[in-house]
N, C-alpha and C positions, 0 to 999 in steps of 0.2 A: 648863072649856072649853079646847080647844087653840087657841092664839092665835099671831099673828105679831108680830114686833118689828122696828121700823126704827130704826137708830142711825146717826148721822152725826157726823163730826168734820171739821175743815177742813184739817188738816195731817198729814203723815206722822209728825210728832213726837208726836201725840196718839194715844190708843187708845180702844177702845170700852168697856173694862171698867167704868168708873164708871157709864156709862149703863145697861149691861146688868145690873149688880148691882141698881140702883134699880128697873129694870123687873121683874126676877125677884121682888124682894120685894113690889112692888105687885101683881103678877099672883097670886102665892101667897096674898096676903091676900084676894083676890077669888075664890079657888078656881080660878084659871086657870093654865095652863102654857104658856109661850112656847116653842114647838118650832121654829118657822121664823124664822130671823134674816136680815135684810137689812142689810148693813153697807157704809157708804160713806165714803170720805175725799175730800171735796170741799166747796166752798162751797155755801151754801143759796140764793143769789140766783137761780140758774138752775134751771129745772124739768126740763131734759133731763139727767137723771142715770141711769146704767144700772140701778142697784139699785132706785131709785124707780120707774123705768119697768117693771121686772120685777114689782115689788110691785103696781103698778096693774093690770098685765095679769092677774095671778093673782087679784086681787080681782074684776075684771070677769068672770073665768071662774068665780067662786063658790068659790074655794079657801080663802078666809079670811073668818071672820065677826067677828073682833075683832082690832084692831091696837093695839099698845102703842108709844108713843114717849116718850122722856124729857121732851121739851117740844115744843110745837107748832112752834117755829122749827126743829126738826130736819127737818120736812117742807118748810117754805118760809120764806125770809127776803126774798122778793121783793115783799112788800106785801100789802095787803088783797085785791086782785083774785085774785092767784095762790093765796093761802091759801084763800079761799072756793072757788075752782075745784077744787082738789085735794081738799079736805075734802068738798065736795058730791058729787064724783064717787065717792069712797070710800063715803060713806053711801048714795048711790043704788044702789050695787051690793051693799048689805047688810052693810057692815063698820062696826061701832061703833069709835070712836076713843077711846083712853084716854091722856091725858098724865099722867105720874106726878109731875111737878114743878110744873106750872102750878097755881095755887091756885083753879082754877075747873073746873066740870064741863062738858066739851065736848058732852055729850049732854043737858044740862038745858034748861029752857024758854027761857032767855035765851041760848042757845048762839050765836046769830048776833051778838049784841052782844059776847059774850066773845071770839069769833073775831076780830072787827074790832079790838078793843082789843089783843089779843095780837099780831095780825099787824102792826098799826101800830107797836107797841113793838119788835118784832123788826127791822123795816125801819129804824126810827130808830136803834137801837143799831148796826146794820150801817153806817149812814152815819157815825155818830160814830166807829166803829172806823177807817173809812177816813180820816177827818180826822186822827185821832191818828197813824196810820201815816205819812201824808203830812207832818205836822208833824215827826215824829221823823226821817224821811228828810231833810228840809230841814236840820234842825239838824246831823245827822251830816255831810252833804255840805258844809255851810257851814264846818264845822270841819276840813275836809280829809280826812274819812273816806270810806269806800266802803260802799255799801249792799248787803246780801245775806247769804249764809251766811258764817260765819267759816271760815277755813282750818282743817282738822283736822290738818294736818301742819306741823311746825316748818320754818323756812327751810332748816336743814341737810339735812333729809330730802328736801325738794323739790329742793335743789341736786343731791343725790346721784342722785335720780330722773332729773333732766335729763341728767346725765352718762351714766347707763346708757342712756337713750333715744338720745342722740347716738352711743353705741357700737353701736347697732343692736338693742338688747334690745327685746322686745315688752312691751306693757303688762302682760300676765300675768306674764312673767318678772320684771319690775321689782317688781310687787306682792308676789310670792313672796319675792324677795330682801330687800325692805325690811319684810316682814311687815305689810303694810297692805292694806286692802280695795281691790279694783280700782276700784270706783266713786269712793272717796275720792281715790285717786291720780289718776284721770282728771279730777276736778273741780279738784284742785290744779294739775295741769299746764295746764289750760285757763285758769287765773287768773281764775276767776269772782269777782264782787264780794264783798266781805266788810267787816266792821267788827269792832273789838275788843270782843267781847261775845257773848251768846247769839244763836242764829239768830232772825231776825224771824219771828213767826208760830208759834214753838214754844210748848210748854206753859210754859217758863220765861220767856218774853217778857212783861214787865209790860204791854205794850200790848194783848196778846190774852189774857192769863190770865183764865180764867173765861168766855171767849167762844169755845167750841170750834167 
């Protein structure tokens, strides 16, 4: 059967490939092929997401009969009510849902109980993640650090960029002269918050590792 796949990660530092590989393997084992992909880089607490909205519209129009997700929390981390709402909508419009990493059958006789447990677990983990991030932010700021992305440019490069900017050079000209990305240069010149370490929320961040 031709199927659709929905994948979601929370930050730009993460990618979809881990989820897509797992979905392809699971679909192939079931004799399905995922042809239509819906990819989203955003948090799961809010249900107003462009790709999820497009997917729901297409399922309502009868375009997809089976949907693969890596885990139920890719669809929603907003709690039991939101999860039940979106899953019920997709089912009522003829789409079976397959989660490849949750250890339960979402289409089985006890599916409502399974959905409630998984939805509660996803929401609880999201709250715990928020608590860990707030605690880390407090520790860093209490120690005199600043919260946010680290600077990608060294102080000497930033100083040179400021000199060129004061001389009337455009951002593009400065980026070319210093051989850096324009967006990186713009962030550095804007002096956005940082701390000495990896970006918060990235795949290397111990606070969010394993919680895409």
